[in-house]
N, C-alpha and C positions, 0 to 999 in steps of 0.2 A: 751713760754707757760704761765709762771707766769705773764709776762707783759700783755699778752692778757686778762687774767683773771682779772687783775687789771683794765684794760680799761673797761671791761664789768661792773665791780663793780662800777666804777666811773660814767659811763653813767646811770646805774640804780639808783644810789643814787641822781644824778642830777635831773633825772625825778621825783623821789620821793619828792625831795625838792620842785620842781615846783608845783606838784599836791597838796602837803600838804599846801603850802603857799596860793594857790588859794582857798582851801577849808576852810581856817580859817575865822572866823568872824572878820571883821575889827574893830578897836577901834573907828573909826570915825562914825560907824553906831549907836553907843550908844550916840552920842552927842545930838541928838534930844530928846531922853528919859531923858537925864540929865537936859535939860533945860525946862522940863515940858510937853513935848509931850507924854511921857509914863506914866505920873501921878505917884505919890508916889515912885519915884526912890530913892533908898537908896545908890546907887553907886556914885562914884566920876565922874568928867567930863571925865576922861581918862579910865574909867573902873576899875574894882577891881584889885588891885595890889597884888602880892604875890601868887595868885592861878594860877595854870597852868593846862590846860586840856590835853587830850590825843593827840590832834593834835600838840600843841606846843612842847610837849615832843618828839613826833615822828619826828618833824622837826629838833629838836636839835640833835637827834640821827643820822638822815640822814646827817646832816651837818658835824658831827664828822666823819662819814664813808667817806664822800666826801673828807674831808681834809686829812684823813689818806691815802686814795687811791691816792690822788694827790702827797703826799710825797713819797709813795711807787713807783709811776711811775717815779718821779724825780730820785730816788735812783736806780731803775732798768734800767732806760733809759741810765744812764751813762755807764753801763757795756755791753750794746748791741753792737754787731759788726756793723759797718756802712754798709749799703746795697749799692751795686753798681747799683743803678737804675737811675742815672742821665744820661742825654744825653752825656755829656762830658766824663763820665767814660766809657760809651758804645763805644764811638768813639775811645777812647784811647786803648781799649782792642781789637778792630778789627785790624787785620793785614792789612798792605797796600798791594794792589795787585801789581803784576809785571808791570813795565812800558810798555806801549804799543808802538810798533815801529811806528814812525812817517813816513808820506809819504815823499818822497824825495823833497827837496826844489826846487822851480822853479828857472830856470836860471836867474841870475841877468841881468838887462838891462844895456847895456854898456852906458857910458856917451856920446859917439859919436852918438849913435842912438837917444838919447834923446835931443841932442842939448845943453847939459849943459857944454860941453867941450869948447864952444865958450866963456864962461864967466869964468875967473879964480876965484876959491874959491867958486863957486856956488854949492849948493847941490841939488841933484835930489829929487823931491817930486812926488810921484805917488799916485793918489787918490785910496781909498779902492775899490770903485766900478767904473769901467771905464765909465759907463753910467751916473754917477752923475756929475752935474755941481757944483763945490764947490765955484766958484767965483760968487758973487752976488753983 
């Protein structure tokens, strides 16, 4: 329960950081004004330093919340019980069914009937499908 709440807080803080950063005024936008396009600019090339507005303070707070929730997830994730949701765990937990009775084996072909008895030490080879021609 607490882990899920931490995930929600982290996702919301990440979205807040994205929105706040995109809403902020970039320092590169003041470059044109610093070089004379804005006329009478009293700021430096990289903007006024030292002053921070509401958006930058909000971004810093969202970043702190994001990092704290990340640390909390790392701490809480260590104590979570591992879930058996993997395929291998499911296969291991399934009991094996009883063996199925096999059909009786076909009678073996005698060596005399196949002609292999005429050659001493020869082994009988029977093709898997009698209709197939394996010699090419």
